[in-house]
C-alpha positions as CSV (number, residue, x, y, z in Angstrom):
1,M,73.6,53.3,71.9
2,D,74.3,50.5,74.3
3,R,77.6,50.1,76.1
4,Q,79.0,47.8,73.4
5,E,78.3,50.4,70.7
6,L,79.7,53.1,72.9
7,R,82.9,51.2,73.6
8,M,83.5,50.5,69.9
9,T,86.9,52.0,69.0
10,H,88.0,49.9,66.1
11,S,88.7,52.1,63.0
12,G,88.4,51.7,59.3
13,D,91.4,52.4,57.1
14,P,92.0,56.2,57.0
15,S,93.5,55.8,53.5
16,T,90.2,54.7,52.1
17,T,88.4,57.9,53.0
18,G,90.4,60.1,50.7
19,R,90.7,63.8,51.3
20,V,88.6,65.1,54.1
21,L,87.6,68.7,55.0
22,I,86.1,69.8,58.3
23,E,84.4,73.2,58.2
24,G,83.3,75.1,61.3
25,Q,84.4,77.2,64.2
26,F,88.0,76.5,65.3
27,C,89.6,79.7,66.6
28,G,87.7,80.8,69.6
29,F,86.7,79.4,73.0
30,A,83.1,78.4,72.2
31,S,82.2,74.8,72.7
32,L,82.1,74.1,69.0
33,S,85.6,75.5,68.5
34,I,86.9,73.3,71.3
35,V,85.2,70.2,69.9
36,N,86.4,70.8,66.3
37,R,90.0,71.4,67.4
38,H,90.2,68.2,69.5
39,L,88.5,66.2,66.7
40,A,90.8,67.5,64.0
41,K,93.9,66.7,66.2
42,A,92.7,63.2,66.9
43,L,91.9,62.5,63.2
44,L,95.3,63.7,62.2
45,Q,96.9,61.4,64.7
46,R,94.9,58.5,63.2
47,G,96.5,59.3,59.8
48,L,93.5,61.0,58.0
49,N,94.3,63.2,55.0
50,L,92.7,66.3,56.6
51,R,92.2,70.0,56.0
52,I,90.2,72.4,58.1
53,L,88.2,75.5,57.0
54,P,87.7,77.8,60.0
55,T,84.7,80.0,59.8
56,D,85.8,82.2,62.7
57,R,89.2,83.5,61.6
58,S,88.3,86.9,63.1
59,E,89.1,85.3,66.5
60,G,92.7,85.0,65.5
61,D,94.9,82.0,64.9
62,G,96.4,81.7,68.4
63,E,94.4,78.6,69.3
64,L,95.1,77.0,65.9
65,Q,98.8,77.5,66.4
66,R,98.7,76.1,69.9
67,A,96.7,73.0,68.7
68,G,99.2,72.5,65.8
69,L,96.4,73.0,63.2
70,A,97.4,76.2,61.5
71,G,99.3,74.3,58.8
72,I,96.2,72.4,57.6
73,A,93.9,75.4,57.6
74,V,92.5,76.5,54.2
75,A,90.7,79.7,53.1
76,H,88.0,78.1,50.9
77,A,86.5,74.7,50.1
78,D,88.0,73.0,47.1
79,P,86.5,69.7,45.9
80,V,87.3,66.9,48.3
81,D,86.2,63.3,48.9
82,V,84.4,64.1,52.2
83,H,83.2,67.5,53.4
84,L,82.3,67.6,57.1
85,R,80.7,70.5,59.0
86,N,80.2,71.2,62.6
87,A,78.8,74.7,63.0
88,W,75.8,76.6,64.2
89,P,73.5,77.1,62.6
90,P,73.8,73.8,60.7
91,V,74.0,75.2,57.1
92,T,73.8,72.3,54.6
93,H,74.1,74.0,51.1
94,G,77.3,74.7,49.2
95,M,79.3,71.7,50.4
96,A,82.3,70.6,48.2
97,G,82.5,66.8,48.9
98,K,81.6,63.7,46.9
99,R,80.1,62.9,50.3
100,N,78.8,65.6,52.6
101,G,77.7,65.4,56.2
102,L,77.7,66.8,59.7
103,V,80.0,65.5,62.4
104,C,79.6,65.4,66.2
105,W,76.2,67.0,65.7
106,A,74.1,67.4,68.8
107,W,70.4,68.3,69.4
108,E,68.7,68.7,72.8
109,E,65.1,67.8,72.1
110,S,63.0,64.9,70.8
111,E,63.0,66.1,67.2
112,I,64.3,68.7,64.8
113,P,62.1,71.2,62.9
114,P,60.5,69.8,59.7
115,L,62.3,72.2,57.4
116,M,65.7,71.3,58.9
117,A,64.8,67.6,58.3
118,M,64.0,68.3,54.7
119,R,67.3,70.1,54.2
120,F,69.3,67.3,55.8
121,N,67.6,64.7,53.5
122,R,68.1,66.9,50.4
123,D,71.7,68.1,50.9
124,L,73.5,65.6,53.1
125,D,74.7,62.0,52.8
126,F,74.9,61.4,56.6
127,V,74.8,63.0,60.0
128,M,77.3,61.7,62.6
129,T,75.8,62.4,66.0
130,T,76.9,62.7,69.6
131,A,74.4,60.2,71.0
132,R,71.6,57.7,70.3
133,Y,69.2,60.4,71.6
134,V,70.3,62.7,68.8
135,S,70.1,60.0,66.1
136,D,66.6,59.0,67.3
137,A,65.6,62.7,67.2
138,L,66.6,62.8,63.6
139,R,64.8,59.6,62.6
140,R,61.7,60.7,64.6
141,S,61.7,63.8,62.4
142,G,61.8,61.9,59.2
143,V,65.5,62.0,58.4
144,I,66.3,59.1,56.2
145,I,70.0,59.4,55.6
146,P,72.4,57.4,57.9
147,C,72.9,58.8,61.4
148,P,75.8,56.9,62.9
149,I,76.7,57.7,66.5
150,V,80.3,58.9,67.0
151,G,80.0,60.5,70.4
152,N,82.2,63.3,71.9
153,G,85.5,63.3,73.7
154,A,86.1,64.7,77.2
155,D,89.6,63.6,78.0
156,Q,91.0,67.1,77.5
157,I,90.0,67.7,81.2
158,L,92.8,65.3,82.3
159,S,95.6,67.5,81.0
160,Q,93.9,70.6,82.5
161,A,93.7,68.9,85.9
162,R,97.1,67.3,85.9
163,H,99.0,70.0,87.8
164,N,96.2,70.9,90.2
165,Q,96.5,70.1,93.8
166,A,93.4,68.5,95.2
167,P,91.6,71.1,97.3
168,E,90.7,70.5,100.9
169,K,87.0,69.6,101.1
170,T,85.4,71.3,104.2
171,V,81.8,70.7,103.0
172,K,80.1,68.3,100.7
173,R,79.8,70.2,97.5
174,L,77.4,69.4,94.6
175,L,78.7,71.1,91.5
176,H,76.4,72.3,88.6
177,I,78.0,73.8,85.5
178,S,75.7,75.2,82.9
179,T,74.2,78.3,81.3
180,F,71.2,77.9,83.7
181,L,68.8,78.4,80.8
182,P,65.3,76.8,81.1
183,R,66.5,73.6,79.2
184,K,68.9,73.0,82.1
185,A,65.9,72.7,84.6
186,P,67.2,75.3,87.0
187,D,64.0,75.5,89.1
188,E,64.0,71.8,89.6
189,L,67.7,71.7,90.5
190,V,67.3,74.4,93.3
191,E,64.0,73.0,94.5
192,A,65.3,69.4,94.7
193,F,68.5,70.6,96.5
194,C,66.5,72.6,99.1
195,R,64.1,69.7,99.7
196,A,67.0,67.2,100.1
197,F,69.1,69.3,102.5
198,N,66.8,71.8,104.3
199,D,68.2,72.4,107.8
200,R,71.7,71.0,106.9
201,N,74.8,73.1,107.0
202,D,77.3,70.4,105.7
203,V,76.2,70.5,102.1
204,E,76.3,73.3,99.5
205,L,75.3,73.6,95.9
206,Y,77.9,75.4,93.7
207,I,76.4,76.8,90.5
208,K,79.1,77.7,87.9
209,T,77.4,79.7,85.2
210,S,77.9,82.6,82.9
211,P,76.1,86.0,82.7
212,N,73.5,86.2,79.9
213,P,70.2,88.0,79.5
214,H,68.2,84.8,80.0
215,N,70.0,83.6,83.1
216,F,67.8,84.3,86.1
217,V,69.9,82.2,88.5
218,R,69.8,84.6,91.4
219,R,66.0,85.1,91.2
220,V,65.5,81.4,91.0
221,V,67.7,80.8,94.1
222,E,66.2,83.6,96.2
223,D,62.6,82.6,95.4
224,T,63.1,79.0,96.2
225,Q,65.2,79.5,99.3
226,S,62.5,81.8,100.7
227,R,60.1,78.8,100.9
228,F,62.3,76.8,103.2
229,S,62.8,77.2,107.0
230,V,66.6,76.8,107.0
231,P,67.7,76.5,103.3
232,P,71.0,75.0,102.5
233,R,73.9,77.1,101.2
234,I,73.9,77.9,97.4
235,I,76.9,79.6,95.8
236,I,76.6,81.3,92.4
237,D,79.8,81.9,90.4
238,D,79.6,83.6,87.0
239,S,83.3,84.5,86.8
240,T,85.4,83.6,83.8
241,L,87.6,80.5,84.4
242,D,90.2,78.9,82.2
243,G,90.4,75.1,81.8
244,A,92.6,74.6,84.8
245,G,90.1,76.7,86.9
246,I,87.2,74.5,85.8
247,A,89.2,71.4,86.6
248,R,89.8,72.7,90.1
249,L,86.1,73.2,90.5
250,Y,85.5,69.6,89.5
251,Q,88.1,68.4,92.0
252,S,86.4,70.3,94.8
253,A,83.1,68.5,94.2
254,T,81.6,65.6,96.0
255,A,79.4,65.0,92.9
256,V,78.6,66.8,89.6
257,V,74.9,67.4,88.9
258,L,73.5,67.9,85.5
259,V,69.8,66.9,85.2
260,S,68.6,68.7,82.1
261,R,65.3,68.7,80.2
262,G,67.4,67.8,77.2
263,E,71.1,67.2,76.4
264,G,72.8,66.4,73.2
265,F,75.8,64.9,75.0
266,G,76.4,66.3,78.6
267,L,80.1,67.4,78.6
268,P,80.3,68.2,82.3
269,L,79.2,64.7,83.2
270,A,81.7,63.1,80.9
271,E,84.5,65.3,82.2
272,A,83.6,64.5,85.8
273,M,83.7,60.8,85.0
274,H,87.2,61.1,83.6
275,L,88.2,62.6,87.0
276,G,86.5,59.9,89.0
277,I,83.8,62.3,90.4
278,P,80.3,60.8,90.9
279,V,77.6,62.2,88.7
280,V,73.8,62.8,89.0
281,A,72.1,62.8,85.6
282,A,68.7,62.5,83.9
283,R,67.8,59.0,82.7
284,S,66.8,60.4,79.3
285,G,69.0,62.4,77.0
286,G,72.3,62.3,75.1
287,Q,74.1,61.5,78.3
288,A,72.1,58.2,78.6
289,D,74.7,56.5,76.4
290,F,77.2,56.7,79.3
291,C,75.1,57.6,82.3
292,T,73.6,54.3,83.1
293,E,72.6,52.4,86.3
294,R,76.2,51.2,86.5
295,T,77.8,54.7,86.2
296,A,75.5,57.4,87.5
297,L,72.7,58.3,89.9
298,L,69.7,58.6,87.6
299,V,66.7,61.0,88.0
300,E,63.3,60.1,86.6
301,S,61.5,62.5,84.3
302,R,58.4,62.7,82.1
303,P,57.9,64.2,78.6
304,A,56.7,67.8,78.3
305,K,56.3,70.1,75.3
306,S,59.5,72.0,74.7
307,K,59.5,75.7,75.3
308,S,62.9,76.4,73.8
309,H,63.4,79.0,71.1
310,V,64.5,76.4,68.5
311,A,61.7,73.9,69.3
312,S,59.8,72.0,66.6
313,T,56.0,72.2,66.9
314,Y,56.2,68.6,68.0
315,G,59.4,68.8,70.1
316,L,59.5,67.4,73.6
317,W,61.9,67.6,76.4
318,E,61.9,66.0,79.8
319,D,60.7,67.5,83.1
320,P,62.7,66.1,86.0
321,D,60.7,64.5,88.8
322,V,61.7,66.6,91.8
323,E,61.3,63.8,94.4
324,S,63.5,61.5,92.3
325,F,65.9,64.4,91.9
326,A,66.1,65.1,95.7
327,K,66.6,61.4,96.4
328,A,69.5,61.1,94.0
329,L,71.2,64.2,95.5
330,Q,70.9,62.7,99.0
331,Q,72.5,59.5,97.7
332,A,75.3,61.5,96.1
333,V,76.1,63.0,99.5
334,D,75.2,60.3,102.0
335,E,76.0,57.0,100.3
336,P,79.8,57.0,99.7
337,E,80.0,53.3,99.0
338,L,77.5,53.5,96.2
339,T,79.1,56.6,94.7
340,R,82.6,55.1,94.8
341,R,81.4,52.0,92.9
342,L,79.5,54.1,90.3
343,S,82.4,56.5,89.7
344,A,84.9,53.7,89.3
345,N,82.7,52.1,86.6
346,A,82.2,55.5,85.0
347,R,86.0,56.3,85.0
348,R,86.7,53.0,83.2
349,L,84.0,53.7,80.6
350,A,85.2,57.2,80.1
351,S,88.8,56.1,79.5
352,E,87.7,53.6,76.9
353,S,85.0,55.5,75.0
354,L,84.8,59.2,75.9
355,T,88.1,60.2,74.4
356,W,88.9,62.0,71.2
357,D,90.9,59.1,69.9
358,A,87.8,56.9,70.3
359,V,85.6,59.5,68.6
360,A,88.2,59.8,65.7
361,S,88.1,56.0,65.4
362,R,84.3,55.9,65.1
363,V,84.4,58.8,62.6
364,I,86.9,56.9,60.4
365,S,85.0,53.7,60.8
366,S,81.8,55.4,59.6
367,L,83.5,57.1,56.7
368,S,85.0,53.7,55.7
369,T,81.7,52.0,55.7
370,Q,79.4,52.3,52.7
371,Q,76.0,52.9,54.2
372,T,72.6,52.7,52.5
373,S,70.9,56.0,52.5
374,R,67.4,54.7,52.0
375,S,66.0,51.7,53.8
376,S,62.8,49.9,52.8
377,A,59.7,50.2,54.9
378,P,59.4,47.4,57.5
379,S,56.7,44.8,56.9
380,F,53.6,45.4,59.1
381,E,49.9,44.7,59.6
382,V,47.3,47.3,60.5
383,V,44.2,47.2,62.7
384,S,41.9,50.0,61.6
385,T,38.6,51.0,60.1
386,W,39.3,50.9,56.3
387,N,37.6,52.0,53.1
388,E,34.5,53.3,54.8
389,E,32.9,56.6,55.9
390,C,35.2,57.2,58.9
391,G,37.8,59.7,59.7
392,I,40.3,57.1,61.0
393,A,39.7,55.0,57.9
394,T,40.6,58.0,55.7
395,Y,43.6,58.7,57.9
396,S,44.8,55.1,57.6
397,E,44.3,54.8,53.9
398,Q,46.3,58.0,53.3
399,L,49.1,57.2,55.8
400,Y,49.6,53.6,54.6
401,G,48.6,54.1,51.0
402,D,50.1,57.5,50.0
403,S,53.5,57.2,51.7
404,A,56.7,55.4,52.1
405,L,54.8,52.7,54.1
406,K,52.7,51.4,51.2
407,D,55.2,48.7,50.2
408,G,55.5,47.4,53.7
409,L,51.7,46.9,54.3
410,A,51.1,43.2,54.6
411,H,47.5,43.1,55.8
412,V,44.6,45.2,57.2
413,W,42.4,43.8,60.0
414,A,39.3,46.0,59.5
415,R,35.9,46.6,61.0
416,R,33.0,44.7,59.6
417,S,31.2,46.7,57.0
418,L,28.3,48.7,58.3
419,K,26.5,48.5,54.9
420,P,24.9,45.1,54.2
421,T,25.4,45.4,50.5
422,E,29.2,45.6,51.0
423,A,29.5,42.9,53.6
424,N,30.5,40.1,51.1
425,S,32.6,42.2,48.8
426,K,36.2,41.0,48.3
427,E,39.2,43.3,49.2
428,D,42.7,42.1,48.6
429,G,44.8,42.1,51.8
430,V,41.8,43.1,54.0
431,T,40.0,40.9,56.6
432,R,36.9,42.3,58.2
433,L,36.2,40.7,61.5
434,W,35.8,43.0,64.4
435,G,32.7,45.0,65.4
436,Y,31.0,46.1,68.6
437,D,30.0,42.8,70.1
438,S,31.9,40.2,72.1
439,V,31.4,37.4,69.5
440,S,33.1,39.4,66.6
441,L,35.8,40.6,69.0
442,Q,36.7,37.1,70.0
443,R,36.6,36.0,66.4
444,F,39.1,38.8,65.6
445,A,41.3,37.9,68.5
446,D,41.4,34.2,67.5
447,Q,42.3,34.9,63.9
448,V,44.8,37.7,64.5
449,G,46.5,35.6,67.1
450,N,46.8,32.6,64.8
451,T,47.8,34.5,61.7
452,A,50.9,36.7,62.2
453,L,51.7,38.0,58.7
454,A,54.4,40.5,59.7
455,P,56.7,41.2,62.6
456,V,55.0,44.5,63.4
457,I,51.3,45.3,63.9
458,W,50.1,48.9,64.1
459,F,46.8,49.5,65.9
460,Q,44.7,52.6,65.0
461,H,42.7,53.2,68.2
462,H,39.7,55.2,69.2
463,P,37.8,54.5,72.5
464,G,34.6,54.6,70.5
465,H,35.8,51.5,68.7
466,F,37.6,49.6,71.4
467,S,37.0,49.9,75.1
468,A,39.7,49.2,77.8
469,D,38.3,45.8,78.4
470,D,38.3,45.1,74.6
471,M,42.0,46.0,74.5
472,R,42.9,43.8,77.4
473,K,41.3,40.9,75.5
474,V,43.0,41.4,72.2
475,I,46.5,42.5,73.2
476,P,47.7,38.9,74.0
477,A,46.6,37.8,70.5
478,L,48.3,40.8,68.9
479,R,51.5,39.9,70.6
480,R,51.5,36.3,69.4
481,G,54.1,35.7,66.7
482,R,55.0,39.5,66.4
483,D,58.0,41.4,67.6
484,R,56.6,44.9,67.9
485,L,53.2,46.4,68.7
486,I,52.5,50.1,67.9
487,I,49.3,52.0,68.7
488,T,48.1,55.4,67.6
489,L,45.7,57.0,70.0
490,H,43.2,59.3,68.2
491,N,41.7,60.5,71.4
492,V,44.2,60.5,74.2
493,H,42.1,62.3,76.7
494,E,39.1,59.9,76.6
495,T,41.4,56.9,76.4
496,L,43.0,57.9,79.8
497,Q,39.6,58.5,81.5
498,S,39.3,54.8,82.2
499,D,42.1,52.5,83.5
500,A,44.6,52.5,80.6
501,D,47.0,50.0,82.1
502,W,46.6,48.0,78.9
503,L,48.7,50.6,77.1
504,N,51.7,48.9,78.7
505,G,51.2,46.0,76.3
506,F,52.4,48.2,73.4
507,D,56.0,48.9,72.5
508,V,55.3,52.3,71.0
509,I,52.4,54.7,71.8
510,V,51.8,57.3,69.1
511,A,49.7,60.5,69.4
512,H,49.2,63.5,67.0
513,A,50.5,66.3,69.2
514,A,53.2,67.1,71.7
515,E,50.5,68.1,74.2
516,D,49.0,64.6,73.9
517,V,52.3,63.0,74.6
518,E,52.7,65.3,77.6
519,E,49.3,64.2,78.9
520,L,50.4,60.6,78.4
521,G,53.5,61.4,80.4
522,R,51.4,62.7,83.3
523,A,49.6,59.3,83.3
524,G,52.8,57.4,83.4
525,F,53.2,56.5,79.7
526,R,55.8,57.4,77.2
527,G,54.6,58.4,73.7
528,E,55.8,59.5,70.3
529,V,54.5,62.3,68.1
530,L,53.3,61.5,64.6
531,P,51.6,64.6,63.1
532,H,48.7,64.3,60.8
533,G,49.6,64.4,57.1
534,V,48.3,66.4,54.1
535,R,47.3,65.1,50.7
536,I,48.2,67.8,48.2
537,L,45.2,68.1,45.9
538,G,46.2,71.1,43.8
539,A,42.9,72.8,43.5
540,S,42.4,75.2,40.6
541,Q,42.0,78.9,41.1
542,R,38.5,80.1,41.9
543,P,36.6,80.8,38.7
544,N,34.5,83.8,39.8
545,P,36.3,86.7,41.5
546,D,33.0,88.6,41.7
547,N,31.9,86.3,44.5
548,F,33.5,85.6,47.9
549,V,33.0,81.9,48.7
550,V,33.3,80.5,52.2
551,G,33.5,76.8,52.6
552,T,33.8,74.1,55.3
553,F,34.4,70.4,55.2
554,G,34.2,67.3,57.3
555,F,31.7,64.9,59.0
556,L,28.4,66.5,60.1
557,T,28.6,66.5,63.9
558,E,27.3,68.9,66.5
559,H,30.6,70.2,67.8
560,K,31.5,71.6,64.3
561,N,29.0,74.4,64.8
562,L,27.5,74.5,61.3
563,E,24.5,76.4,62.6
564,L,26.7,79.1,64.0
565,L,28.5,79.3,60.6
566,V,25.3,79.6,58.7
567,S,24.0,82.3,61.0
568,A,27.3,84.2,60.7
569,I,27.1,84.0,56.9
570,A,23.6,85.5,57.0
571,L,24.8,88.4,59.2
572,A,27.9,89.0,57.0
573,R,25.9,89.1,53.8
574,K,24.1,92.1,55.1
575,S,27.3,94.0,54.7
576,D,28.8,92.1,51.8
577,P,26.2,90.3,49.6
578,R,29.0,88.7,47.5
579,I,29.4,86.1,50.2
580,H,28.3,82.5,49.5
581,L,28.7,79.4,51.6
582,V,29.6,75.8,50.6
583,L,28.9,73.0,53.1
584,A,30.8,69.8,52.2
585,N,29.8,67.9,55.4
586,A,29.2,64.2,55.1
587,Q,26.2,63.0,57.2
588,R,27.0,60.0,59.4
589,V,24.7,57.1,60.2
590,E,24.3,58.1,63.8
591,R,21.1,59.9,64.9
592,Q,23.0,62.9,66.2
593,S,24.4,63.6,62.7
594,R,20.9,63.2,61.1
595,V,19.5,65.7,63.6
596,A,22.3,68.1,63.0
597,R,21.6,68.0,59.3
598,S,17.9,68.7,59.7
599,R,18.7,71.7,62.0
600,V,21.1,73.1,59.5
601,D,18.7,72.7,56.6
602,A,15.9,74.3,58.7
603,L,18.1,77.3,59.6
604,I,19.1,77.9,55.9
605,K,15.5,78.0,55.0
606,T,14.5,80.3,58.0
607,L,17.3,82.7,57.1
608,K,16.3,82.6,53.4
609,L,19.8,81.5,52.3
610,E,18.7,78.7,49.9
611,D,20.2,80.6,46.9
612,H,23.4,81.5,48.8
613,V,24.3,78.1,50.4
614,T,25.5,75.0,48.5
615,A,25.2,72.0,50.7
616,N,26.4,68.4,50.0
617,Y,26.0,65.8,52.8
618,D,27.5,62.9,50.9
619,F,30.8,61.2,51.7
620,L,32.7,62.3,48.6
621,P,36.0,61.0,47.0
622,D,38.8,63.6,46.8
623,D,38.2,64.6,43.2
624,K,34.6,65.6,44.0
625,V,35.7,67.4,47.1
626,V,38.2,69.4,45.1
627,K,35.5,70.3,42.5
628,L,33.1,71.4,45.3
629,L,35.5,73.4,47.3
630,A,37.8,74.8,44.6
631,P,35.7,78.0,44.2
632,C,36.3,78.8,47.9
633,D,38.3,81.9,48.9
634,L,38.3,80.9,52.6
635,L,37.7,77.7,54.5
636,V,36.2,78.1,58.0
637,F,36.2,75.6,60.9
638,P,34.5,77.0,64.0
639,Y,34.8,73.9,66.1
640,S,33.9,73.7,69.8
641,P,36.6,72.2,72.1
642,S,37.1,68.5,71.4
643,P,39.2,65.7,73.0
644,E,40.2,64.4,69.5
645,G,43.9,64.4,68.7
646,A,43.8,66.2,65.4
647,S,41.5,67.4,62.6
648,G,41.8,65.7,59.3
649,A,39.0,67.9,57.9
650,A,40.9,71.2,58.5
651,R,43.9,69.8,56.6
652,M,41.7,69.9,53.5
653,A,42.2,73.7,53.5
654,I,46.0,73.1,53.3
655,A,45.5,70.4,50.6
656,L,43.5,72.9,48.5
657,D,45.9,75.7,49.3
658,R,43.2,78.0,50.8
659,P,43.4,80.4,53.7
660,T,41.8,79.1,56.9
661,L,39.8,80.7,59.7
662,L,39.9,78.4,62.8
663,S,38.6,78.4,66.3
664,N,40.9,77.8,69.2
665,S,40.0,74.1,69.5
666,G,43.0,71.9,70.5
667,V,42.6,69.8,67.3
668,F,44.0,72.8,65.4
669,R,47.2,73.2,67.6
670,D,49.7,72.8,64.8
671,L,47.7,74.7,62.2
672,L,47.2,77.9,64.2
673,P,50.6,79.5,63.3
674,F,49.5,79.9,59.7
675,S,45.7,80.4,60.1
676,H,43.4,83.2,61.1
677,L,41.8,82.8,64.5
678,V,38.3,83.6,65.7
679,R,38.6,84.0,69.4
680,N,35.0,83.8,70.4
681,L,32.4,81.4,69.0
682,D,29.4,83.7,68.7
683,V,27.6,84.9,65.6
684,E,28.7,88.5,65.6
685,T,32.4,87.7,66.2
686,L,32.5,85.0,63.5
687,A,30.6,87.2,61.0
688,E,33.0,90.1,61.7
689,A,36.0,87.8,61.1
690,I,34.6,86.5,57.8
691,L,33.8,90.1,56.7
692,G,37.3,91.3,57.5
693,L,39.0,88.6,55.5
694,A,36.5,89.0,52.6
695,Q,37.3,92.7,52.3
696,D,41.1,92.6,52.7
697,D,43.0,90.3,50.3
698,A,46.4,91.2,51.8
699,I,45.3,90.1,55.3
700,R,43.5,87.0,54.1
701,T,46.5,85.7,52.2
702,L,49.0,86.8,54.9
703,H,49.8,83.2,55.9
704,D,49.9,81.6,52.4
705,R,53.7,81.1,52.3
706,A,53.8,79.5,55.7
707,R,50.8,77.3,54.9
708,R,52.4,76.0,51.7
709,R,55.7,75.4,53.6
710,Y,53.6,73.3,56.1
711,A,52.0,71.4,53.3
712,E,55.5,70.6,51.9
713,T,56.8,69.3,55.3
714,H,53.7,67.4,56.2
715,S,52.8,65.6,53.0
716,W,51.9,62.0,53.6
717,E,55.2,60.9,52.0
718,V,57.1,62.9,54.7
719,V,54.8,61.7,57.5
720,G,55.0,58.2,56.2
721,Q,58.8,58.2,56.5
722,R,58.5,59.5,60.0
723,A,56.2,56.5,60.7
724,A,58.6,54.1,59.1
725,N,61.4,55.4,61.3
726,L,59.2,55.0,64.4
727,M,59.1,51.3,63.7
728,R,62.9,51.2,64.0
729,I,63.4,53.4,67.1
730,S,64.1,51.3,70.1
């Protein structure tokens, strides 16, 4: 949300929204209860026909009475025009409105879990969020209903501070108010403070927190201070304070500091702004809507895989840069002219936009506006291998052909055919120009630069197809006549081995895993996660229960360890002769693949497994893959470590609804939670793992439910919607 959006306070007509119900916590002192009470009061003052359904009546009605809300409280949800919820957890079923949605909804990471996204799309008509960061997290997760930004209010602090006398300031105090959980970046806070003010006695850090089992504030402070010669003073306060007491703390501060790994809004920062107190904040997060270069001292950060208990597999948060953090703290203390200017700007912004009346106005405006719940895919072009024996080609055909993106695909700029018989074949919407020589690369650059067929172009990149120098040559041509350049990196690690400055030429950088985006962050680039998808093939049940069939699938390359698998099958058969192996591994044109095939065939013969191994080395269409692998009870992928971003082959096991046995290769990161794991890649360990799963149906099928849930949330339709949303996230 830019400042113009944030400042919007014009409201629709409350009478057009009909009867509105807000359900959630109202009666206690938790943050959601406070938010819901203030929102309800502001909506009533705006003339909304409102009722509330408190879910925490066990707390008593005292706060409802004091807020003047007891008279509109109801005991159950009758049919209404609009049913709003603001509660944790965010339950979405059983709502009673003609339109149903969440209001003032916050989230503190880059995306929400896939199942939550599916529930939101299925059960809700909209989600009103606290910040652009939250709306972007929803879109990034594949949420396709409207996600208008309404913000949060913070002006309640003004009434709490009104009768306080300004305390005398004997030292320069930096105030931090939080739970001190890992998301709040406690280690970085204390480290940055000690670095900034080592050997100074005129500055203190005041940490206002609350006791909880996960709050290790004293240990963090003691461990960090022990590494500095004369560490500055740090005060820890976990006492219970009322609103006036919190306001007094604010008024005692030189600046308020909240530099989190993720914030859905950042209430202490907004409250400090209302009181005219300078703030130090992270550049990224929900607070970025109001913590800008004009209103706050900003701290740089880089993306890192989230470690919170609610994290999605692909969720990221932001690790603060300690040097940037320390510098901002020094500015907060030692540059009063700067902080006066920032806090004056911040106070103006807060008075205009961070009030409950402004939030109520935006809520009513959103309810009064008929919003389209589904938007068409943007028009775009693709640069990729296409319709050939290549993993990226298969990936692109499924992403762009089996999903919400298919109607937006304007053109494919593909690799020249490697098969002479196909070189002159006609393909609608496909131009084959680029290869591995400078002449074809220049021809491609010339034509793609002179023929912009859509405002967006999406580049599927592998360093084996395009070098860094190649990319520097083609990027100016890609930009010509287009608004947005997106690139998917299928091998982040190798791409970053050479100078990857050319990545700055793209507006959006996409990778398959949170770990890949974290690696990009260490190299100075920001990325987005787009997980690999699954094509649901619906294989039939295995026909012969008297056999135990093990299968594997994918291109025939050395790191997939087919010789190891064949040897393990031979050993396992000594204990269980029911075991049979199916190899569906397409041989590539490269010499390495041909050599790998000859070695596998020789080993099968040496081990006398000709009657117990079915091998097919052709590149097969899906229907033939299904026929070949449908008899399998278990699919095994004993890969060595690989720098690739994801394994399309292993997803065949999910598509076929078969249990999987995987190695610990990084390409299987998101599949490990519902797969069996072989921890060592040696013949004996792999054979033992296969035998164990062959002889225990209960263990082998242990992860079936989780695997099917993954397939549902990672279908190409779902992943395609995430991709379509990525084109819209700024």
